[in-house]
C-alpha positions as CSV (number, residue, x, y, z in Angstrom):
1,M,66.0,-10.6,36.9
2,N,63.2,-7.9,36.6
3,K,60.4,-10.0,35.1
4,T,59.1,-7.0,33.1
5,A,61.9,-7.7,30.7
6,D,60.1,-10.6,29.4
7,Y,57.4,-8.4,27.9
8,A,57.2,-5.8,25.2
9,L,54.9,-3.7,27.1
10,T,54.5,-2.9,31.0
11,I,51.1,-1.3,31.8
12,V,51.6,0.8,35.0
13,I,48.7,1.2,37.1
14,P,49.1,3.7,40.0
15,V,46.8,2.8,43.0
16,Y,45.8,5.1,46.0
17,N,42.8,3.8,48.1
18,E,41.0,2.1,45.1
19,E,40.2,-1.2,46.9
20,D,36.5,-1.0,45.2
21,N,38.2,-1.2,42.0
22,I,40.8,-4.0,42.3
23,Q,38.5,-6.7,41.5
24,R,37.4,-5.2,38.4
25,L,40.9,-4.4,37.4
26,Q,41.8,-8.2,38.0
27,E,39.0,-9.1,35.7
28,V,39.5,-6.4,32.9
29,V,43.1,-6.2,32.7
30,G,43.5,-9.9,33.3
31,A,41.5,-10.7,30.3
32,Y,43.2,-8.3,28.1
33,L,46.7,-9.2,28.6
34,P,46.5,-12.6,26.8
35,V,45.2,-10.8,23.7
36,C,47.3,-7.9,23.7
37,P,48.9,-7.1,20.3
38,V,52.3,-7.4,22.1
39,P,53.5,-9.5,25.2
40,A,52.2,-7.5,28.0
41,C,52.0,-7.4,31.8
42,A,50.5,-5.1,34.4
43,L,52.5,-3.4,37.1
44,F,50.4,-2.0,40.0
45,V,52.2,0.7,42.0
46,N,50.7,1.1,45.4
47,D,51.0,4.8,46.5
48,G,50.8,4.4,50.0
49,S,47.2,3.5,50.2
50,K,45.6,3.6,53.6
51,D,42.7,1.2,52.8
52,K,43.0,-2.5,51.7
53,S,44.3,-1.7,48.2
54,L,48.0,-3.2,48.8
55,E,46.3,-6.3,50.3
56,L,44.0,-6.9,47.6
57,I,46.8,-6.1,45.1
58,Q,49.0,-8.8,46.4
59,K,45.9,-11.2,46.1
60,V,45.3,-10.5,42.5
61,C,49.0,-10.6,41.7
62,R,49.1,-14.2,43.1
63,E,46.1,-15.3,41.4
64,T,46.6,-13.7,38.0
65,P,49.3,-14.4,35.5
66,H,51.5,-11.4,34.2
67,F,50.3,-9.3,37.3
68,Y,53.0,-7.8,39.2
69,Y,53.1,-5.1,41.9
70,A,55.5,-2.4,43.8
71,S,54.4,-0.5,46.8
72,L,55.7,2.8,47.9
73,K,56.4,2.9,51.5
74,Q,54.7,6.4,51.9
75,N,52.1,8.2,49.7
76,R,54.0,10.3,47.3
77,G,51.4,11.3,44.7
78,L,50.7,10.4,41.2
79,S,53.9,11.8,39.6
80,A,55.9,9.6,41.9
81,A,54.0,6.3,41.4
82,M,54.4,6.8,37.6
83,K,58.3,7.3,38.1
84,A,58.5,4.2,40.3
85,G,56.7,2.3,37.7
86,I,58.7,3.6,34.9
87,D,61.9,3.1,36.6
88,T,61.0,-0.6,37.5
89,A,59.8,-1.4,33.9
90,Q,62.4,-3.1,31.6
91,S,60.1,-3.9,28.8
92,K,60.4,-1.9,25.3
93,Y,57.2,0.0,26.0
94,V,55.7,1.4,29.2
95,G,52.0,2.0,29.3
96,Y,49.9,4.0,31.7
97,M,46.4,3.8,32.8
98,D,44.4,5.0,36.1
99,A,43.0,2.5,38.6
100,D,39.6,4.2,38.4
101,M,38.5,2.4,35.4
102,Q,37.3,5.3,33.4
103,T,39.1,4.5,30.2
104,D,39.2,1.1,28.5
105,V,42.4,-1.0,28.6
106,R,41.2,-2.5,25.3
107,D,42.2,1.0,23.6
108,F,45.9,0.1,24.3
109,D,45.3,-1.6,21.0
110,L,44.7,1.8,19.2
111,L,47.8,3.4,20.9
112,L,50.2,0.6,20.1
113,E,49.4,0.9,16.5
114,H,51.4,4.1,16.5
115,A,53.9,3.3,19.1
116,P,56.8,2.2,16.7
117,Q,56.7,5.7,15.2
118,Y,56.3,8.0,18.2
119,P,58.1,8.0,21.6
120,L,54.8,9.0,23.2
121,V,51.1,8.0,22.0
122,M,48.3,9.3,24.3
123,G,44.7,9.2,24.4
124,I,42.1,11.9,24.1
125,R,38.9,11.4,26.1
126,A,36.1,11.3,23.6
127,H,32.8,11.9,25.1
128,R,34.2,12.5,28.3
129,Q,31.9,11.2,31.0
130,D,32.6,13.8,33.9
131,S,30.6,16.4,35.4
132,S,30.2,19.9,33.4
133,F,32.4,21.5,36.3
134,K,35.1,18.9,36.2
135,R,35.3,19.3,32.2
136,L,35.4,23.2,32.7
137,Q,38.4,23.0,35.0
138,S,40.3,20.7,32.8
139,K,39.4,23.0,29.9
140,I,41.0,25.9,31.7
141,A,44.0,24.0,32.9
142,N,44.7,22.6,29.6
143,S,44.6,25.9,27.7
144,F,46.9,27.5,30.4
145,R,49.3,24.6,29.9
146,R,49.4,24.9,25.9
147,M,50.1,28.7,26.2
148,M,52.9,28.1,28.8
149,T,54.6,25.0,27.1
150,H,53.4,25.3,23.5
151,D,53.1,21.6,23.4
152,G,50.1,21.5,21.3
153,A,48.6,18.6,23.4
154,T,44.8,18.3,23.5
155,D,44.3,16.3,26.7
156,T,47.3,15.6,29.0
157,G,45.0,14.4,31.6
158,C,43.8,11.5,29.9
159,P,45.0,8.5,31.7
160,L,45.8,6.1,28.8
161,K,49.5,6.6,27.4
162,V,52.1,4.4,25.8
163,L,55.9,5.8,26.0
164,H,59.2,4.3,24.5
165,T,60.9,3.2,27.9
166,D,64.0,4.6,27.0
167,Y,62.6,8.0,26.4
168,A,60.3,7.6,29.6
169,K,63.5,7.1,31.8
170,R,65.1,10.3,30.5
171,I,62.0,12.5,31.5
172,P,63.0,14.8,34.3
173,F,60.4,13.9,37.0
174,F,58.9,16.5,39.6
175,T,55.6,16.7,41.3
176,G,52.9,17.3,38.7
177,M,55.0,15.9,36.1
178,H,52.4,13.8,34.7
179,R,50.6,16.8,33.4
180,F,53.5,17.5,31.2
181,L,54.3,14.5,29.5
182,P,54.2,15.7,25.9
183,A,56.2,18.8,26.6
184,L,58.8,16.8,28.4
185,I,59.3,14.2,25.4
186,R,59.6,16.9,23.1
187,L,62.7,18.3,24.9
188,Q,64.5,15.1,24.0
189,D,66.1,15.0,20.5
190,G,63.6,13.2,18.1
191,G,60.8,13.6,20.6
192,G,57.4,13.7,19.5
193,F,53.9,12.5,20.2
194,Y,50.7,11.2,18.8
195,E,47.1,11.8,20.1
196,I,44.0,9.2,19.3
197,P,40.5,9.5,20.7
198,V,39.8,6.8,23.3
199,R,36.7,5.7,25.3
200,H,35.9,7.3,28.6
201,Y,33.2,6.1,31.3
202,P,31.8,7.6,34.5
203,R,33.5,6.4,37.7
204,Q,31.6,3.4,38.9
205,A,33.4,2.9,42.3
206,G,35.8,4.5,44.6
207,V,36.3,8.2,45.2
208,S,38.1,10.8,42.9
209,K,41.4,12.1,44.2
210,Y,41.2,15.4,42.4
211,H,39.5,18.6,43.5
212,L,39.7,22.3,42.6
213,W,43.2,22.6,43.9
214,N,45.0,20.0,42.2
215,R,43.0,20.1,39.1
216,L,43.3,24.0,38.6
217,V,45.6,25.7,41.1
218,S,48.7,23.2,41.2
219,P,48.7,22.9,37.4
220,F,49.1,26.9,37.2
221,K,52.1,26.6,39.7
222,D,53.6,23.6,37.7
223,C,53.6,25.3,34.5
224,F,56.0,28.2,35.8
225,A,58.2,25.3,37.4
226,F,58.1,23.6,33.9
227,R,59.2,26.7,32.3
228,W,62.1,27.1,34.7
229,M,63.1,23.4,34.2
230,A,62.9,23.5,30.2
231,H,65.3,26.5,29.9
232,R,67.8,24.7,31.8
233,Y,67.3,21.1,30.4
234,I,70.5,19.4,29.4
235,N,70.1,17.3,26.0
236,Y,73.2,15.6,24.7
237,Q,74.1,12.5,22.5
238,I,77.5,10.7,22.7
239,G,79.3,10.7,19.3
240,D,82.1,8.4,20.0
241,H,83.8,6.5,22.8
242,N,86.2,3.9,23.7
243,L,84.5,2.1,26.6
């Protein structure tokens, strides 16, 4: 039996070459899970890391209650790691946070307050602790995404989210999908989202995986892919059956 079925919330943590952050994740997330408002576990998804991340993940999962992991055979990117985590989770809710420790796991408390009412609750990085150049790139990318998708979302790049697992499993996944969660949720009948400010910190360890290409150029290309997909999205509900 999938052990995540024993919890109300599975926090998916994609990991790619974050060996310097695994111990801090063990300490911070491990301390949070017992006091989370709902029964919760952490699911590390190793995205084909080339450093010691997988070895360290296996170690902390042996040592820490409510820690689990899955490891992709090859590096497939953030969207693939998120999909693997969502596909694996059997809890009512699935959460998401990055392994870079720039958000505060305790802010899941804020998101969970609104989770019963909204299929997606997402953070907005208040007082964002990134360089002015990174903030400018994100501002441009967010503005273009809103123009193309009309999703009305403020900060899709904030790595702190809670989704209803049944909605999450129906999301059409593609490379770059993680930038379009609000728009993809809205494609579903009854899909809506709520935003709430959360804390944001400077990266203290490890190296950012984002640069000009995947923060600006790739999102622009992905917006056109989303527009094509959205016009062809199949949405249905079964009214009756004799199964």
